[in-house]
Every structure is written in C-alpha cells, then in structure tokens.
BAZABA-973081 format. One record per residue (C-alpha): x, y, z. Coordinates in pm, whole numbers, plus 50000, padded with zeros to 5 digits. Layout:
REM BAZABA-973081
XYZ...
***
This chain:
REM BAZABA-973081
500035000350007501365034149914502555058150193500535090650247501165119950481498275140950624498735177850565497805204050826494325206950670493785168650688494155160150326495975129650223499105138050028501135110249843504815110149922505155101949539501995112849352502075081149124502405056749412498605054449451498125051549074500835024649057499045004749331495845006949134497434994748819498954965049014495514955149117493544961948791492724925148715490804920949043487054915648991486264949549138488374981249174487665010449403489345043249303489435064349628488735101449627491405114449865494535098049732493425102849373492815140149442496135142549628497965128349322496065151349075496995182249285500505176149159499765160848810496835182848697495235159248450495965124548370494565093548209494645064048448493245037848210495135041747873498015018647830501235039447801504675022947836506185056747959503765058048263503835023948430500955032048660498445031548373495715005148373494564989348047490684987548053488004988747785486785020447938488795052447932489205068348280490845100548329490915129048578491185166848538491685195048774492055233048720495815227848699495385210348371497075227448082496215203247804492605209147743491735221547394488705220147170488535185847025485975158146926485775120846915484735101346607483015072946780483255078747157480775094147398482565113047689481275120248032482705145948280481605136348636482045167648862483385155849199484465191049327484385225349180482625242148883483385240548509481735246848179481725227647856481345246247538480095224347263478805222946899478515197146617481865195646453480625205246112478905236746224480805269746172479645283446504476795277646739478715269547057476485261247351477665264847712476805239347974477665246148331478435219348585479015218748955479965192049215477565162449176476725169348803477585149148505478095163748143477695140247857479135148847518478075127947208480475115746945481345140146666480595170346895483425195346926483835205147285486045223647532486115216647903487015248148103487265252748482485325280848644486775274748985490295275149122490005242149286488205210949166488225175049033486325158748753486365122548650486415117048265485045085948111484975076147741483895045247556484895026647347488535029847456490435044747160493905059447226495615086447013495365121546889495015129046527492895116646241490725085546274491365058346405492865079746671490275085546945490715124246975490585148546683492045182946766491545214446542494525209246317493345174446219489775183846174488465185445813486485217145911489465235646049490175269145883487125261545657484635284345847484975268746180484945295546472486885287346773484995289847118485095323947285488005326947518490125299647358493645308047232495385280347029498725269747177501725283146995502695249246842499165245546693499335280146505501925267246252
***
C-alpha cells in the first residue's frame, strides 16, 4: 500500500503522486476496483490531469481497461477544443465548477455552454466538438469515454483536435476565450 502523509488541513498527500496510481494498476485485474477520492485528488493536485486507464509504456501506473478513465483539475494545461469520432465522453464533477462549450463539429459556430458543479455530469456525444474549461480555482472531475480508443490525430485516433479536423480553417469558429497553443498555430 502506498505511503501518504496528512497535511495540516487533513488532506492525504502522496509521498510520490504516482504511488497510489501504481498501486491501482497492480490490482487492475481484480474483479472489482475502488478508486478512492482522497489519494486520487492528492495525486492530481500535483499532476493536473491524467489518464489512468490508457496503456502507456512511459507511465507504468496506467491500467489497460475497455473504458477510458481520466481525471482533470484546474491545474490541467492540456485541454483544447476537440471531438471524438465514435466515443461518447462524460465529465463527472466531483468538486468545483466548470463549463463545457460544445457544437457539432461540422457547424461553423453555434457553441452552446453547459455549466456543471459538484455532483453534476456532462455527457458529450460523438462528433461533437467540445472544450472543457474550469470556472473554479479548485476542483476535480472524472472523465470517462467509451469505446476505449487511444491517440490524437485523424481517425482511427480517438481524439481529433483542430489541426486534424476537416472543418479547421474552413469556416469553423473557435470558442470564445480559447487561444490556440503556439505549436498549433503553425
């Protein structure tokens, strides 16, 4: 079992943030798996956002499951508008407040805002371009996608970002407030 320290406010803090995730991965074949909030939140305080169920040889704590499971917090820096060709995606708000801006990928504009708070779940259908954005300084959301399909790029990759989208620079309007990363502007 990984070692955790209790901070002065009573929150579990992993000595190494991936210890808890490594422990989960080692037990992934058990018939039932409980992912506990406190140690997961402590690990995400340091990592920001992370998939925990997408096989990655460079991150040995990953589990390989038929369901994508990820976690995001306001510290995440990787969220950009994107869509999934054949995956539905659900954001389960455990703590904090966020918004999801979404539109059908083939529409020029028409972004709709969906607000979510702790206890809410936002479901995004396949082929819906969406951008998850935190509205609170603290928070944690679980992210689920099915079927499991790794990769970023054109299909068969699971996630299509702007530069790989057939509608990109052909009338598509980016959501209000989004600035593309420097490397995506080339």
